[in-house]
FIDREN-781262 format. One record per atom (N, C-alpha, C, O): z, y, x; residue in three letters. Coordinates in steps of 0.02 Angstrom, whole numbers, plus 32768, in hexadecimal, padded with zeros to 4 digits. Last residue first. Example, Ala and Ser with C-alpha at 12.3 -4.5 7.8 and 13.67 -1.06 7.14 Angstrom:
! residues 2
81627F908282SER
81657FCB82ACSER
818A80028285SER
81928039829ESER
81867EE48294ALA
81867F1F8267ALA
81867F5B8294ALA
81A77F5A82C8ALA
! end
This chain:
! residues 76
7EC385B28491GLN
7EC885CF844DGLN
7E8585E98437GLN
7E7F86038400GLN
7F04852B84EDLYS
7ECC855884E0LYS
7ED085728499LYS
7EDF854C846BLYS
7F9E851F8543ALA
7F75850F8508ALA
7F3E854384FFALA
7F49857F8509ALA
7FF7853585A4ASP
7FB4852385B9ASP
7F858516857EASP
7F4B85048588ASP
807B854C858BGLY
804D8582857EGLY
800685738594GLY
7FDC85A18597GLY
80D884E98591THR
80CA850C85D0THR
8098854585C6THR
808D856C85F5THR
80D684B78510GLN
811284D88528GLN
810585008568GLN
812485348572GLN
805B84788504TYR
806884B384DCTYR
80A684D984F2TYR
80AB851584E7TYR
806D840F8560GLU
8035843D8568GLU
8042847E8541GLU
803684B4855BGLU
80DA83CA852BLYS
80E083EA856DLYS
80A9841D8576LYS
80B684528592LYS
809F839E84B4ILE
80D983CA84B2ILE
80E183EF84F4ILE
80ED842B84F6ILE
803A834B84E7SER
8028838584BFSER
806283B784BBSER
805783F484C0SER
808682E88525SER
805A8312854ESER
804483508528SER
803D83868545SER
80C982B284B4ASP
80EF82D184ECASP
80C282FE8515ASP
80D783368527ASP
805C8281846AVAL
808782B5844EVAL
80AD82D98486VAL
80B083168487VAL
802C822084C3ILE
8000825684ADILE
802982908493ILE
801C82CA84A2ILE
809981CB84CCLYS
808281EE8508LYS
8055822984F6LYS
8058825E8516LYS
80A1819D8447ASP
80D981C28464ASP
80C481E884A2ASP
80DB822084ACASP
802A81558435LEU
803381958413LEU
806C81BE8431LEU
806781FB8434LEU
7FE380E58465GLU
8012810B8490GLU
801C81528475GLU
801681838499GLU
7F95808C841FSER
7F7C80D18427SER
7FA880FC8455SER
7F9281318469SER
7FC2801083FFGLU
7F9E8017843EGLU
7F89805F844DGLU
7F6E806D8482GLU
7FF880218382SER
8025800E83B8SER
8004801683FDSER
80268021842FSER
7F85803E8339VAL
7FB880718341VAL
7FE68061837BVAL
7FF9808D83A2VAL
7F437FC4833EGLN
7F247FFE835CGLN
7F5780368368GLN
7F548059839AGLN
7FA07F7582F7LYS
7F8E7F64833CLYS
7F707FA0835FLYS
7F817FAE8399LYS
7FA17FB2827ALEU
7FDE7FB282A2LEU
7FD07FA182EBLEU
7FF07FBC8317LEU
7F1B7F988252ILE
7F337FDD825AILE
7F717FDF8286ILE
7F75800982B3ILE
7F1C7F0B824DLYS
7EEE7F2E8279LYS
7F067F768287LYS
7F047F8D82C0LYS
7F7D7EF581EALYS
7F867ED9822DLYS
7F5A7EFE825FLYS
7F717F0E8296LYS
7F3F7F32817CTHR
7F7F7F4B8195THR
7F8B7F3481DCTHR
7FA27F5A8206THR
7ED17EDD816EVAL
7EC77F24817BVAL
7F067F438199VAL
7F037F6981C9VAL
7F107E618152PRO
7EE77E69818EPRO
7EDB7EB381A0PRO
7EDC7EC581DBPRO
7F5A7E8680D7ASP
7F7B7E6F8114ASP
7F4F7E768152ASP
7F677E8F8185ASP
7EF57EAC8078VAL
7F297EDB808FVAL
7F477EC580D2VAL
7F4D7EED80FFVAL
7E9D7E37806FVAL
7E877E7C8076VAL
7EBC7EA78097VAL
7EB17EC380CDVAL
7ED67DB98067GLU
7E937DBF8084GLU
7E7B7E06808DGLU
7E4A7E1280B0GLU
7F577DC78031ASP
7F4C7D9D806BASP
7F097DAA808DASP
7F057DA780CBASP
7F477E1F7FC2LEU
7F757E2F7FF8LEU
7F657E088038LEU
7F657E24806ELEU
7EE67DDC7F76ALA
7EDB7E227F8BALA
7F087E337FC6ALA
7EF37E547FF5ALA
7F257D627F61VAL
7EE67D647F86VAL
7EDA7DAB7FA0VAL
7EC67DB47FDAVAL
7F927D8E7F13ASP
7F9D7D6C7F53ASP
7F5F7D6D7F7EASP
7F637D787FBBASP
7F517DC47EA2ARG
7F7B7DEE7ECDARG
7F857DCF7F11ARG
7F817DF17F44ARG
7F157D517E71VAL
7EEB7D8A7E85VAL
7F137DB77EB3VAL
7EF87DCD7EE6VAL
7F887D067E53LYS
7F587CED7E84LYS
7F2B7D257E9ELYS
7F1D7D297ED9LYS
7FC17D567DF0SER
7FE57D4A7E2ESER
7FB77D317E65SER
7FBD7D457E9FSER
7F637D4A7D8BALA
7F6E7D8C7DA9ALA
7F937D857DEBALA
7F857DAA7E1AALA
7F757CC27D6FALA
7F347CDA7D86ALA
7F3C7D1E7DA8ALA
7F1D7D2A7DDCALA
7FFB7CC37D42ASN
7FE87C9C7D7EASN
7FA57CB37D9AASN
7F9D7CB77DD7ASN
7FEC7D117CCFTYR
80167D287D05TYR
80057D047D46TYR
80027D237D7BTYR
7F9A7CBF7C83GLU
7F817D017C97GLU
7FAA7D1C7CD2GLU
7F8F7D3A7D00GLU
7FF27C537C71GLU
7FB27C497C93GLU
7F957C8B7CACGLU
7F7C7C8F7CE4GLU
805E7C8E7C2CSER
80697C747C6FSER
80287C697C95SER
80257C747CD1SER
80687CBF7BAEVAL
803D7CE47BDDVAL
80447CCA7C24VAL
80317CEC7C54VAL
80727C8E7B0DASP
80807C757B51ASP
804F7C967B81ASP
80127C8B7B7DASP
80B07CFA7A8EILE
80767CDE7AB2ILE
808C7CC87AF8ILE
80B47CEA7B19ILE
81077D307A31GLY
811C7CF57A56GLY
80E37CD37A7CGLY
80E67C977A88GLY
80FA7DA479E7THR
80D17D6B79D5THR
80E57D2B79F9THR
80D57CF479E2THR
815C7DF87A22TYR
81597DEE79D9TYR
81337DAF79C7TYR
81497D89799CTYR
813F7DF77AAAALA
81817DE17A93ALA
81807DD17A49ALA
819F7DA17A33ALA
80BD7E2B7AA8ILE
80C97DE87AC3ILE
810C7DCD7AAAILE
81107D927A97ILE
80D87EAB7A70TYR
80AA7E7C7A4FTYR
80B67E357A66TYR
80B87E077A3DTYR
812C7EE17AD4ILE
81457ED87A8FILE
811A7EA67A69ILE
81347E7B7A46ILE
80D37EE47B40ILE
81117EBC7B44ILE
812C7EAE7AFEILE
81427E767AEFILE
80737F3E7B0DVAL
80607EFA7B20VAL
809D7ECD7B22VAL
809B7E957B07VAL
80C17FB27AFCLEU
80A17F937AC3LEU
808D7F4B7AD2LEU
80967F1F7AA8LEU
80E47FCC7B82ALA
81197FBC7B51ALA
80FB7F9A7B13ALA
81187F6B7AF9ALA
80667FEA7BB5ALA
808B7FB07BCFALA
80C27F9B7B9EALA
80CC7F607B93ALA
804B805E7B6BVAL
802080247B63VAL
80447FE57B7CVAL
80417FB07B5BVAL
80B280B07B9EPHE
80AE80A37B57PHE
808480647B4APHE
809880397B22PHE
809480B77C26PHE
80D380997C11PHE
80D180867BC7PHE
80EC80527BB3PHE
801980FB7C1BVAL
801C80B87C3AVAL
805B80947C25VAL
805980597C13VAL
804281737BE1LEU
801481487BBDLEU
801581017BD9LEU
801380D07BB3LEU
809081A87C46LYS
80B081987C05LYS
808481697BDDLYS
809D813C7BBCLYS
803181C07CA4ILE
8062818B7CB1ILE
808581777C70ILE
8095813D7C66ILE
7FF0822A7C66MET
7FCC81ED7C74MET
7FFC81B37C7FMET
7FF1817B7C66MET
! end
């Protein structure tokens, strides 16, 4: 499947290079879509996840779990 993607991408690049088509407008449109997707979707979700992770006190949970299993108090 990846070989097919690379093959199609190579064909597109070769076609553009051979014909000399100006693709700057398409590139700018794709860049705008990418910027909107990152700014309005990925960044807020990532920020929310990182905030929740930082507030979860995971290190204390892991330490207490390790101590519990080391002392033999773990339920089986």
